C-alpha positions in Angstrom: -20.9 86.4 -4.2 -17.7 87.4 -2.9 -17.8 85.3 0.1 -18.2 82.1 -2.0 -14.8 83.3 -3.9 -13.0 83.4 -0.6 -14.1 80.6 0.2 -12.8 79.2 -3.6 -9.4 80.5 -2.4 -9.4 79.0 0.2 -9.6 75.6 -0.3 -7.2 76.0 -3.1 -4.5 77.2 -1.3 -5.0 74.3 1.3 -4.8 71.9 -1.0 -1.8 73.5 -2.5 -0.1 73.1 0.9 -0.7 69.4 1.5 0.4 68.7 -1.9 3.2 70.3 -0.9 4.2 68.4 2.3 3.5 64.8 0.7 5.8 65.6 -2.1 8.6 63.9 -2.4 12.1 65.7 -2.1 14.2 65.8 -4.8 17.1 63.4 -5.5 21.2 65.1 -5.7 22.3 63.7 -9.4 25.5 64.3 -8.4 25.0 60.8 -5.6 26.9 58.0 -7.3 25.7 54.8 -7.7 28.9 52.6 -6.0 27.9 54.7 -2.8 24.3 53.5 -2.9 25.5 50.1 -3.3 27.9 49.7 -0.5 25.5 50.9 2.0 23.7 47.7 0.7 26.5 45.1 1.3 27.3 46.9 4.1 24.1 46.5 5.8 23.7 42.8 4.5 27.6 42.1 6.4 26.1 44.0 9.4 23.1 41.5 9.7 24.8 38.5 9.1 27.4 39.4 11.7 24.1 39.6 14.0 22.9 36.4 13.2 25.8 34.8 14.2 26.2 36.7 17.3 22.4 35.6 18.2 23.8 31.7 16.8 26.2 32.0 19.9 24.0 32.9 22.5 23.2 30.1 25.3 19.9 27.6 24.2 17.4 29.2 26.8 16.5 26.4 29.2 12.8 25.0 28.8 10.9 25.9 31.9 10.6 22.9 34.5 7.3 20.3 35.3 5.4 22.6 37.8 6.3 21.5 41.3 2.9 22.4 43.2 -0.1 24.1 43.2 0.5 27.6 42.9 -2.5 28.9 45.2 -3.3 24.8 47.4 -5.7 24.5 49.2 -5.1 24.5 53.3 -7.3 22.6 55.8 -6.9 24.6 59.5 -8.4 21.5 61.1 -5.4 20.8 64.0 -3.2 17.5 62.9 -4.0 14.6 65.4 -1.7 14.6 68.3 0.8 11.3 68.0 0.0 8.0 69.7 2.0 7.9 73.1 4.6 5.8 72.7 4.9 2.7 74.9 8.0 2.1 77.1 10.3 -0.7 75.6 12.2 -3.3 77.6 15.3 -2.9 77.9 18.3 -5.6 76.9 18.9 -8.5 78.2 22.1 -8.3 79.8 24.4 -10.0 77.7 25.9 -13.7 78.9 28.6 -15.9 79.2 29.0 -18.6 76.4 28.4 -22.3 78.4 32.0 -23.8 79.6 33.5 -25.9 77.4 35.9 -27.6 79.7 35.2 -30.6 82.5 37.3 -31.3 85.2 39.2 -34.4 84.5 41.7 -34.6 87.4 43.9 -32.8 89.8 47.5 -32.9 90.5 49.4 -31.4 93.8 52.8 -29.6 92.6 55.6 -28.3 95.4 52.3 -28.6 97.3 50.3 -26.4 95.1 46.8 -28.0 93.9 46.5 -28.3 90.0 43.8 -29.0 88.1 43.1 -31.1 84.8 40.7 -29.8 82.0 40.1 -31.4 79.6 38.5 -29.4 76.0 37.4 -32.1 73.5 40.9 -34.2 72.8 43.1 -31.7 74.6 44.1 -31.7 78.5 45.8 -29.3 80.6 47.0 -28.4 83.5 46.1 -25.6 85.4 46.3 -24.0 88.9 44.4 -20.9 90.1 45.3 -17.3 88.5 46.1 -19.4 84.9 44.8 -17.9 81.9 43.0 -19.9 79.1 42.5 -19.7 74.9 39.0 -19.3 75.5 39.1 -15.9 78.0 38.3 -17.8 81.0 40.9 -17.2 84.5 41.3 -20.0 86.6 39.8 -17.9 90.4 39.7 -20.9 92.1 39.9 -24.8 92.5 38.3 -26.9 95.8 36.7 -30.7 95.9 33.0 -29.7 94.8 33.8 -27.0 92.0 36.6 -24.9 89.9 35.4 -21.3 89.1 36.1 -20.1 85.9 35.9 -16.1 85.1 34.7 -15.3 81.5 36.7 -12.0 81.2 35.3 -10.9 78.5 31.8 -10.1 80.2 33.2 -10.2 83.5 31.8 -12.8 84.8 32.5 -16.1 87.1 31.3 -19.2 86.5 31.0 -22.7 88.2 32.4 -25.7 86.8 31.0 -28.5 88.9 33.7 -31.1 89.0 32.0 -34.8 88.5 35.3 -36.4 89.1 36.7 -37.2 92.9 39.3 -34.6 93.7 41.0 -36.1 97.0 43.4 -33.3 99.3 45.7 -36.1 98.8 47.4 -38.5 96.4 45.6 -42.0 97.4 46.2 -44.1 100.2 46.9 -47.7 100.3 45.7 -48.7 103.9 48.3 -50.6 106.1 48.1 -54.3 105.8 46.7 -56.4 108.6 48.6 -59.0 110.2 48.7 -61.8 108.2 46.7 -63.7 110.8 43.7 -61.5 109.8 44.6 -60.2 106.5 41.0 -61.2 104.3 41.6 -62.7 100.8 42.3 -59.6 98.4 39.5 -59.2 95.8 40.1 -58.2 92.5 38.1 -54.8 92.9 40.1 -54.3 95.9 43.7 -55.0 94.7 45.8 -51.7 94.5 47.0 -50.8 90.7 50.4 -51.0 89.9 52.6 -48.6 88.7 56.6 -49.2 87.2 58.8 -46.8 85.4 61.0 -49.4 82.9 63.8 -48.0 80.5 68.0 -48.7 79.8 69.9 -49.3 83.4 73.0 -47.8 81.6 73.4 -44.9 79.1 75.5 -42.0 77.2 76.0 -39.0 77.3 74.6 -37.2 74.2 72.2 -40.7 73.5 68.8 -40.3 73.7 66.7 -42.8 76.0 63.8 -43.4 76.9 61.5 -43.9 80.0 58.1 -45.5 79.8 55.1 -45.7 83.0 53.2 -49.0 82.9 50.1 -50.0 84.5 48.7 -53.2 85.6 44.5 -52.5 87.4 42.5 -55.0 87.6 40.0 -51.9 87.6 39.1 -49.9 84.2 40.9 -46.4 84.6 39.3 -43.1 82.8 42.0 -41.0 83.3 45.4 -40.7 84.9 46.5 -36.8 85.5 50.7 -37.4 86.4 53.0 -35.6 87.7 56.9 -36.3 86.3 60.1 -35.2 88.3 63.8 -35.3 86.9 67.1 -34.1 87.3 67.0 -30.9 85.0 71.3 -30.7 85.4 71.5 -34.5 84.1 69.0 -34.5 81.6 67.2 -33.0 78.7 63.4 -33.6 78.0 63.2 -34.5 73.9 60.4 -35.9 73.6 56.6 -37.2 75.5 54.0 -39.1 73.4 51.2 -41.1 74.7 51.6 -44.7 75.4 49.6 -47.5 73.9 46.8 -47.0 76.2 45.9 -43.5 75.4 46.2 -44.4 71.3 42.7 -43.3 70.9 42.1 -41.2 74.0 43.0 -37.8 75.1 46.6 -37.0 75.6 48.3 -33.3 76.9 51.3 -32.6 78.6 53.5 -29.8 80.2 57.4 -29.5 80.7 59.0 -27.3 83.1 62.6 -26.6 82.9 63.0 -26.7 86.3 62.7 -30.5 86.0 58.8 -31.7 86.2 56.6 -33.1 83.6 52.7 -32.7 84.1 50.9 -35.3 82.4 46.9 -35.7 81.5 45.2 -38.0 79.9 42.0 -40.3 79.5 41.8 -43.7 77.8 38.8 -46.0 77.1 38.6 -47.7 80.3 39.8 -51.3 80.6 43.7 -51.7 81.4 45.7 -55.0 80.2 48.8 -56.1 81.9 51.8 -53.8 81.9 49.6 -51.2 80.0 51.9 -48.5 78.3 50.7 -44.8 79.4 53.3 -43.0 78.1 56.6 -42.4 76.9 59.3 -39.6 77.9 62.5 -40.1 75.7 65.4 -37.7 77.6 69.0 -37.0 75.9 72.0 -37.1 78.9 73.7 -33.8 79.3 76.0 -34.7 82.4 77.4 -38.0 83.0 76.9 -39.3 86.6 73.5 -41.6 87.6 70.7 -39.7 87.9 67.2 -40.9 88.5 63.2 -40.5 87.7 59.9 -40.4 90.4 56.6 -40.1 89.7 55.8 -37.3 92.7 52.1 -36.7 91.9 49.8 -40.0 90.5 45.8 -40.0 89.9 44.2 -43.1 88.4 40.3 -42.3 88.1 37.9 -44.9 86.9 34.5 -45.1 86.2 32.5 -41.8 88.0 35.6 -40.6 89.1 35.8 -42.8 91.4 40.0 -42.5 93.2 41.6 -45.9 92.2 43.9 -47.4 94.9 47.5 -47.7 93.6 51.4 -48.8 95.3 53.8 -46.4 95.7 56.0 -47.0 92.4 59.2 -47.1 93.2 61.6 -44.2 91.3 64.0 -45.5 88.2 67.3 -45.0 88.3 69.7 -44.6 85.5 74.0 -44.6 85.5 75.0 -41.7 82.7 78.7 -42.5 81.2 80.9 -40.4 79.1 
């Protein structure tokens, strides 16, 4: 009986203790209502501020696409050996372009050989050592070929001579005695050349001199060198005559007193065909003359045509 009382008191004391623990604390009656409201408003403001700060944070970037397998499979088989490279053939050596010139004739000036080259409608008179516009230099001149070096590659080339290049001007054989002289035929008569102009002129008044040719054989080209007195005459103009109106014509003036002319025509020569005309201006009074110091008439296949030696042209210059 006594044990039961003790157990009842123990249960009663334990329940009272548990009730004391879970009972709410009493609120103070003197706490103002406004303070509680203010704490709630401050809490709301702090929450709004925190939300604004969160909105200002940069957006997170999304994860990119997977670039590969995290755990790729791997083969332990050794890779195949690369095929042996076949030795490539070396590139071909550069070659110069075809020579754009052809030999049209030859003249001799003060004992120096000069060759006449034609390119299209141009005719050039050049000598050894001259440089041409197309990158060529004249290395050598002989009766069989003209050697030109292509300067960009420094490669010499042979320009074959397709015309007769005589070492001297064509000579006319001495006439046999009258009793033995055969009748001349149209094929072997020499061509006749003459310079034609005024016999008298005034200082300062330009005048013209023409070279006229009569030939029974067709003339294809005619490199010519004309000499004049540079102290008395000043070259003004050089133009082609009627014979070369549709052919090739070129010239070069040497101020020391010579004019080189290269021309090519169609062939047949009428009587007194006008090859070229040179205009001079007299600069000093007195007698003066012009003469052909070198002439080479060429016919078919570049064969030289014999011609007589033209007389010098003389004129008197007065004040």
